[in-house]
C-alpha positions as CSV (number, residue, x, y, z in Angstrom):
1,M,-96.6,105.7,45.0
2,N,-98.1,102.9,46.9
3,M,-96.9,100.8,49.8
4,K,-95.6,98.1,47.3
5,D,-92.8,100.2,46.8
6,L,-91.8,99.3,50.3
7,S,-92.3,95.7,50.0
8,I,-89.8,93.3,51.3
9,I,-89.3,89.2,50.7
10,P,-89.5,88.8,54.5
11,G,-87.8,85.1,54.1
12,A,-84.8,86.5,52.5
13,V,-84.5,89.3,54.9
14,R,-84.8,87.0,57.7
15,K,-81.9,85.0,56.4
16,K,-79.9,87.7,55.7
17,L,-80.2,89.5,59.2
18,I,-79.9,86.1,60.9
19,G,-76.5,85.9,59.0
20,F,-75.7,89.4,60.0
21,I,-75.9,88.7,63.5
22,R,-73.7,85.5,63.6
23,S,-71.2,86.9,61.4
24,T,-70.7,90.3,63.5
25,C,-70.7,88.3,66.8
26,A,-67.9,85.9,65.5
27,V,-65.9,88.7,64.2
28,K,-66.0,90.3,67.6
29,G,-65.3,87.1,69.4
30,F,-68.8,87.0,71.3
31,T,-71.3,84.3,71.4
32,K,-74.2,86.0,73.2
33,V,-76.1,89.3,72.9
34,V,-77.9,91.3,75.2
35,L,-80.8,93.7,74.4
36,G,-83.5,95.8,76.1
37,I,-86.8,94.2,75.7
38,S,-89.6,96.9,75.6
39,G,-92.8,94.7,74.7
40,G,-92.7,96.7,71.5
41,L,-92.4,95.7,67.8
42,D,-88.8,96.5,67.4
43,S,-87.3,94.7,70.3
44,S,-89.3,91.8,69.8
45,V,-88.1,91.3,66.2
46,V,-84.5,91.9,67.4
47,A,-84.9,89.3,70.1
48,S,-86.6,86.9,67.6
49,L,-83.6,87.3,65.2
50,S,-81.1,86.9,68.0
51,V,-82.6,83.6,69.1
52,L,-82.7,82.4,65.5
53,A,-79.1,83.3,65.1
54,L,-77.5,82.4,68.4
55,G,-79.9,80.2,70.4
56,N,-82.2,81.1,73.2
57,N,-79.6,80.4,75.9
58,N,-77.4,83.0,74.3
59,V,-79.9,85.9,74.5
60,L,-80.5,88.1,77.4
61,G,-83.4,90.2,77.4
62,V,-83.4,93.2,79.9
63,I,-86.8,94.6,81.0
64,M,-86.2,98.3,82.4
65,P,-89.5,99.8,83.5
66,Y,-89.9,103.3,85.0
67,G,-91.9,102.2,88.0
68,A,-95.7,101.4,87.8
69,H,-95.9,103.9,84.8
70,S,-94.6,101.2,82.4
71,A,-96.3,98.3,83.9
72,K,-98.2,97.2,80.9
73,S,-95.2,97.3,78.9
74,A,-93.2,95.3,81.3
75,Q,-95.9,92.8,81.3
76,A,-96.1,92.5,77.6
77,A,-92.2,92.3,77.4
78,K,-92.1,89.5,80.2
79,R,-94.9,87.4,78.3
80,F,-93.0,87.7,75.1
81,A,-89.7,86.8,76.4
82,A,-91.3,83.8,78.2
83,G,-92.7,82.5,74.7
84,L,-89.1,83.0,73.1
85,R,-87.7,81.0,76.2
86,I,-84.7,83.7,76.7
87,K,-83.3,84.6,80.1
88,T,-84.6,87.8,81.2
89,L,-83.5,90.5,84.1
90,T,-86.1,93.1,85.2
91,I,-84.6,96.6,86.6
92,D,-86.8,99.2,87.6
93,I,-84.9,102.5,86.6
94,K,-87.3,104.8,88.7
95,P,-85.0,104.9,91.9
96,M,-82.1,106.0,89.6
97,L,-84.2,108.6,87.7
98,D,-85.8,110.1,90.7
99,A,-82.6,110.5,92.7
100,Y,-80.8,112.5,89.6
101,F,-83.9,114.7,89.2
102,R,-84.8,115.3,93.1
103,T,-82.8,118.5,92.9
104,D,-84.1,119.7,89.5
105,I,-87.9,119.6,89.5
106,T,-87.8,121.9,86.5
107,A,-87.0,119.0,84.1
108,D,-89.4,118.6,81.3
109,N,-90.5,115.3,79.7
110,L,-87.8,115.5,76.9
111,R,-85.0,115.8,79.3
112,R,-86.5,113.0,81.9
113,G,-87.1,110.9,78.5
114,N,-83.5,111.1,77.3
115,K,-82.2,110.6,80.7
116,M,-84.3,107.2,80.8
117,A,-83.0,106.2,77.4
118,R,-79.3,106.7,78.4
119,E,-79.8,105.0,81.9
120,R,-81.1,101.9,80.3
121,M,-78.3,101.8,77.9
122,S,-75.8,102.4,80.6
123,I,-77.3,99.3,82.3
124,L,-77.1,97.3,79.0
125,F,-73.5,98.2,78.4
126,D,-72.5,97.1,82.1
127,L,-74.5,93.8,81.5
128,S,-72.5,93.5,78.3
129,H,-69.4,93.4,80.3
130,K,-70.8,91.1,83.0
131,N,-72.2,88.6,80.5
132,K,-69.4,89.0,77.8
133,A,-72.3,89.9,75.6
134,L,-72.5,92.4,72.9
135,V,-75.4,94.9,73.1
136,I,-77.6,94.6,70.0
137,G,-79.6,97.5,68.8
138,T,-83.5,98.0,68.2
139,S,-83.7,101.1,66.1
140,N,-85.3,100.8,62.8
141,R,-84.4,102.8,60.0
142,T,-87.3,105.4,60.1
143,E,-86.3,106.3,63.6
144,I,-82.4,106.7,62.7
145,L,-83.2,108.8,59.7
146,V,-85.8,111.2,61.5
147,G,-83.5,111.3,64.7
148,Y,-86.3,109.7,66.8
149,G,-83.9,108.2,69.4
150,T,-81.6,109.6,72.1
151,I,-77.6,109.8,71.3
152,Y,-75.8,107.6,73.8
153,G,-79.0,106.3,74.7
154,D,-81.0,103.8,72.3
155,C,-78.7,105.2,69.5
156,A,-75.8,103.4,71.0
157,Y,-75.2,99.7,70.6
158,A,-72.5,97.2,69.2
159,L,-74.5,96.1,66.3
160,N,-78.0,96.6,64.9
161,P,-79.8,94.1,62.4
162,I,-82.8,96.4,61.9
163,S,-81.2,99.6,60.8
164,C,-81.8,98.9,57.3
165,L,-85.5,98.2,57.6
166,Y,-88.2,101.1,57.7
167,K,-91.0,100.7,60.3
168,T,-93.4,99.6,57.7
169,Q,-91.2,96.8,56.6
170,L,-90.1,95.7,60.0
171,R,-94.0,95.2,60.7
172,C,-93.9,92.8,57.6
173,L,-90.9,91.0,59.2
174,A,-92.5,90.7,62.5
175,S,-95.7,89.3,60.8
176,Y,-93.3,86.6,58.9
177,L,-91.5,85.7,62.3
178,G,-94.8,85.1,64.0
179,I,-94.5,87.9,66.6
180,P,-97.7,87.8,68.6
181,S,-100.8,90.0,68.1
182,F,-100.5,91.5,71.5
183,I,-97.1,93.0,70.4
184,L,-98.2,93.7,66.6
185,K,-101.3,95.7,67.8
186,K,-99.5,97.7,70.6
187,A,-98.9,101.6,69.9
188,P,-95.5,102.1,68.8
189,S,-93.9,103.9,72.0
190,A,-90.6,104.7,73.7
191,D,-92.7,104.6,77.2
192,L,-91.0,108.0,78.1
193,W,-93.8,109.4,80.0
194,P,-97.6,108.5,80.5
195,G,-99.7,108.5,77.2
196,Q,-96.4,109.1,75.0
197,T,-96.4,107.4,71.5
198,D,-93.9,107.8,68.6
199,E,-96.6,109.0,66.1
200,G,-98.2,111.4,68.5
201,E,-94.6,112.9,69.5
202,M,-93.7,113.1,65.7
203,G,-97.2,114.4,64.5
204,Y,-97.6,111.6,61.8
205,A,-98.1,108.1,60.9
206,Y,-95.4,105.7,60.5
207,R,-97.1,104.6,57.2
208,D,-96.8,108.2,55.7
209,I,-93.3,109.1,57.1
210,D,-92.0,105.7,55.6
211,R,-93.6,106.5,52.1
212,L,-92.0,110.0,52.0
213,L,-88.5,108.8,53.7
214,F,-88.4,106.2,50.7
215,C,-89.1,108.7,47.9
216,M,-86.7,111.2,49.6
217,M,-83.8,108.9,50.5
218,D,-84.2,105.8,48.2
219,K,-85.4,107.5,45.1
220,K,-83.6,110.7,45.8
221,M,-86.4,112.9,44.8
222,N,-86.2,116.7,45.5
223,N,-89.0,118.6,47.1
224,R,-90.7,119.4,44.0
225,Q,-90.6,116.1,42.7
226,L,-92.1,115.0,46.3
227,F,-94.8,117.6,45.9
228,L,-96.0,116.3,42.5
229,E,-95.9,112.7,44.1
230,G,-98.7,114.1,46.3
231,F,-96.8,115.1,49.6
232,D,-97.8,117.9,51.5
233,K,-95.3,120.9,51.4
234,D,-95.3,121.3,55.3
235,F,-94.8,117.4,55.7
236,I,-91.8,117.6,53.3
237,H,-90.1,120.2,54.8
238,Y,-90.7,118.9,58.5
239,I,-89.1,115.5,57.6
240,R,-86.2,116.8,55.4
241,D,-85.4,119.1,58.3
242,R,-85.4,116.4,60.7
243,V,-83.0,114.2,58.6
244,K,-80.7,117.1,58.4
245,N,-80.7,118.3,61.9
246,N,-80.5,114.7,63.4
247,K,-77.7,113.2,61.2
248,F,-75.1,114.0,63.9
249,K,-76.7,110.9,65.9
250,S,-75.4,108.5,63.6
251,Q,-72.0,109.9,63.3
252,L,-68.9,109.3,65.6
253,P,-67.6,112.2,67.7
254,I,-65.4,114.9,65.8
255,M,-62.0,114.4,66.9
256,A,-59.2,116.8,66.4
257,K,-56.4,115.8,64.0
258,L,-52.8,117.2,64.0
């Protein structure tokens, strides 16, 4: 399999996703959206699509660094938002996180990272109410399938225009939208702790994960077929297990019925 199998027609995708944002907001009775702007590729694409769909006066970008640790990402986010001419708000989540973990110094990076993601989404939903704006999501299909996200954190939103696009496809759309190079060249990261990157944490490059997921999910190949396609057995099992074990993150809570 080559990367042509993951190719998209960016102009058609752009038109479809702009229409999705407009129609979803209209159905729900909203004219504005609010989103977290991280200085990364995903949020930059969503912010750009939102401006095209609703106008820059109806998009609020919230920059939520964790102190000086997130300074570079915050600067990139501010620079990008200024280019889009959208309203922004910067809220440092360090005081909140530090206050919470002050009595629990044993908290590891994963717990702290999950708390950061939930703190940020809590802020977005509060601002959603204040500004009468829908929270728009920034999780791509790759992240959603492998569970690379925090339930009730970055997995929570009112609508998500990029949940249908693998990271590789999203990069193609970003180039078409004219996302600046300082965003395109930035290593994908949730910025949860110093030096943290998506690919470093998962152990594989997005390019390879996307190729495997496309064969596994879209082409419905079984493990033997995937192996014959050239994928490593350990890689196949790792990704399939992640898809299976993290499916709950995309499902509604289970409610009892009488």
